[in-house]
C-alpha positions, 0 to 999 in steps of 0.5 A: 953101175945101173940101178938094175945091176945094183939092185940085183947085187943087192939081192944076191948079198941079201939072199946069201946072208939070209941063208947063213943067218937063218939057222942061228936066228932061229936058235937064238929065238929058242934058246931062252928067248921064247921062255921070257914070252909067258906071263904078264903083259908088258907094262904100259907107263902111260894112263889112260892109253886108249883115250876113254876121255881126256884124262891124264892127257894135256891137249895144247891148242885151241883146235886140239880136241877129244872125240869120243867117236874118232878112234881106232875102234869108233871110241875115243881119240884126240883130234890134232890140227897143227895146220891151224895151231902150229904149237898143238900138242898131246902131252902126258908126263910120266915123272920119274917112273923111267929107269935112267939109261934104259931103253924104252919104246913109245907106240902110238896109232895116227890117221891123217885127216888131211893130205900131206900131213906129218906125224911126229912121236917123241919124248921130252925132258929138260934139255932133250926132245928126240923124236921121229917124223913120219909122212901120212895121208888119208888114204893110208888109214891107221898107221902105227908109229913107234919110237925107241929111245934111251931115257936120260940119266939125269933126274926129273920130269919126262913127257910123251909128246904127239905132234906134227903138221897138217890134221890127224887123230891119235889113239892107243899110246903106249910106253914100254921097256923096249926089250920087254916089248921085243922079246914078245916078238920072238915067238910069233916072229919065228912062227911067221918066218917058218911060213915064209912070211916076209918080216924086216928089222931094218932098212938098207938104202943103197945109194952107191952111184949118187952124189949123196953126202953123210948128214947129221940129220938126213931124211928119206923122201919118195919121188912125189915129195913125201916124207918117209923118214926123219929123226931130227931132234934126237938126243945129243947122246944118241947122235954122238953115240949112234947117229940118226942112221948108220952109214957103210961104203959096201953093200955087204957090210950095210946088210950085215950091220948090227944096227939092223938087229931087233935087239941084243936079246933077239939079234935077228936081222932081216934088212929091207934093201931099196935103191936111191933114185937121187938126192936132195938138199944142200948139202946133199944128205937126203935120199930120194927113193922110188914110189913103189919102194917107199910103199914097200917101207910103209908096209913093212913098218906096219909089222915092225917100225924099224924107222922108229928104232933108227935101224937105218943103214945108207950105203954110199961111195967111199969119197961121196961128198969129198 
């Protein structure tokens, strides 16, 4: 089947689903969800999140430094140069404040200082270091990355860790309860959707017709070789329960996958569907997408970072890789 026909089929399936889902989604958002949006702001578990000096942060690496004017608004930020210091990190220890088993979201703003940089946002505890990778370039400007994870059930220390490759500057870091953060999206999103503004809650990559194989740590690249998505290092419990991505063998199942919902509290599901242009790696577990589709994804995650929530479904042929 040609890519044009596959894309047309994807759009037909997605539009049909959207018409059926719009009313229930709106009803869900107004039936008890928006009532939770008022009151105190969501709690940020990090201290000095906007880098008003380096206090409370551990700056690892000879070339990692606080800069009073490098941040988003010309205020404080931290410059990280892993190209010069491979072990460079920005770390804050949270301690036992996180409730075991509860889902949290790390948010961070980053700007590349060198082409081909990769920003990494994650958390670390004894025996685990889940994280998400994002390719960034200087022309992207400030990029917001969000990463959702389940707090470990065992007691002990927890750390938020920012690292990467290349050169970059970080600012405005947050650590929030995921449901609290996502409930607050409901009111804003319903207003925007009523105005016809596009919002996507997840990504579906249609790789049917390619030689893609299932994998434990699949990556998504654009045709220029820039990394779009990777989640190497997710904790074992998440890997076993969910995997880094979900797989489907039918496009209609892919766009309806529950992984694409915002949350159980706000079950809106509006996936962005793109076609795979090829595969890479041995075995062939990595997906290559077109330049224009990669840009659509980068624009979409500025509004809601579904990549950092691993809301990704890949559709492939039933016998692919066998």
